[in-house]
One Martini backbone bead per residue (centre of mass of N, CA, C, O) as a GRO file, in nm:
protein
   54
    1UNK     BB    1  -2.217  -0.515   2.664
    2UNK     BB    2  -2.229  -0.437   2.351
    3UNK     BB    3  -2.407  -0.401   2.064
    4UNK     BB    4  -2.227  -0.581   1.884
    5UNK     BB    5  -2.224  -0.830   2.068
    6UNK     BB    6  -2.525  -0.870   2.074
    7UNK     BB    7  -2.571  -0.908   1.767
    8UNK     BB    8  -2.383  -1.150   1.735
    9UNK     BB    9  -2.530  -1.341   1.929
   10UNK     BB   10  -2.805  -1.331   1.793
   11UNK     BB   11  -2.707  -1.426   1.516
   12UNK     BB   12  -2.608  -1.703   1.613
   13UNK     BB   13  -2.880  -1.800   1.718
   14UNK     BB   14  -3.041  -1.767   1.456
   15UNK     BB   15  -2.871  -1.971   1.297
   16UNK     BB   16  -2.929  -2.216   1.474
   17UNK     BB   17  -3.230  -2.217   1.426
   18UNK     BB   18  -3.227  -2.235   1.118
   19UNK     BB   19  -3.070  -2.505   1.109
   20UNK     BB   20  -3.268  -2.673   1.294
   21UNK     BB   21  -3.509  -2.611   1.066
   22UNK     BB   22  -3.362  -2.652   0.770
   23UNK     BB   23  -3.327  -2.374   0.624
   24UNK     BB   24  -3.553  -2.170   0.588
   25UNK     BB   25  -3.724  -1.954   0.409
   26UNK     BB   26  -3.850  -1.645   0.539
   27UNK     BB   27  -3.746  -1.651   0.877
   28UNK     BB   28  -3.569  -1.421   0.993
   29UNK     BB   29  -3.745  -1.264   1.196
   30UNK     BB   30  -3.825  -1.501   1.375
   31UNK     BB   31  -3.537  -1.585   1.450
   32UNK     BB   32  -3.450  -1.320   1.576
   33UNK     BB   33  -3.669  -1.305   1.798
   34UNK     BB   34  -3.591  -1.569   1.931
   35UNK     BB   35  -3.297  -1.488   1.993
   36UNK     BB   36  -3.361  -1.251   2.178
   37UNK     BB   37  -3.503  -1.421   2.394
   38UNK     BB   38  -3.260  -1.604   2.454
   39UNK     BB   39  -3.064  -1.384   2.534
   40UNK     BB   40  -3.227  -1.271   2.770
   41UNK     BB   41  -3.227  -1.540   2.926
   42UNK     BB   42  -2.923  -1.556   2.962
   43UNK     BB   43  -2.893  -1.298   3.126
   44UNK     BB   44  -3.084  -1.371   3.356
   45UNK     BB   45  -2.932  -1.632   3.441
   46UNK     BB   46  -2.666  -1.443   3.501
   47UNK     BB   47  -2.791  -1.168   3.647
   48UNK     BB   48  -2.894  -0.970   3.437
   49UNK     BB   49  -3.010  -0.691   3.299
   50UNK     BB   50  -3.298  -0.628   3.098
   51UNK     BB   51  -3.360  -0.451   2.820
   52UNK     BB   52  -3.591  -0.271   2.652
   53UNK     BB   53  -3.607  -0.283   2.269
   54UNK     BB   54  -3.891  -0.095   2.151
   0.00000   0.00000   0.00000
């Protein structure tokens, strides 16, 4: 998976979180970070190695 695909998947997850929380304003960063953790968990569940990106 390339970086663009990764960002698209994380963006989709972040949007799902935002919508599930009632679309609150000002929570973009929190939603993105939550989505990154979910994405990493998806990769681990599928047996992929997760790189630390910090």
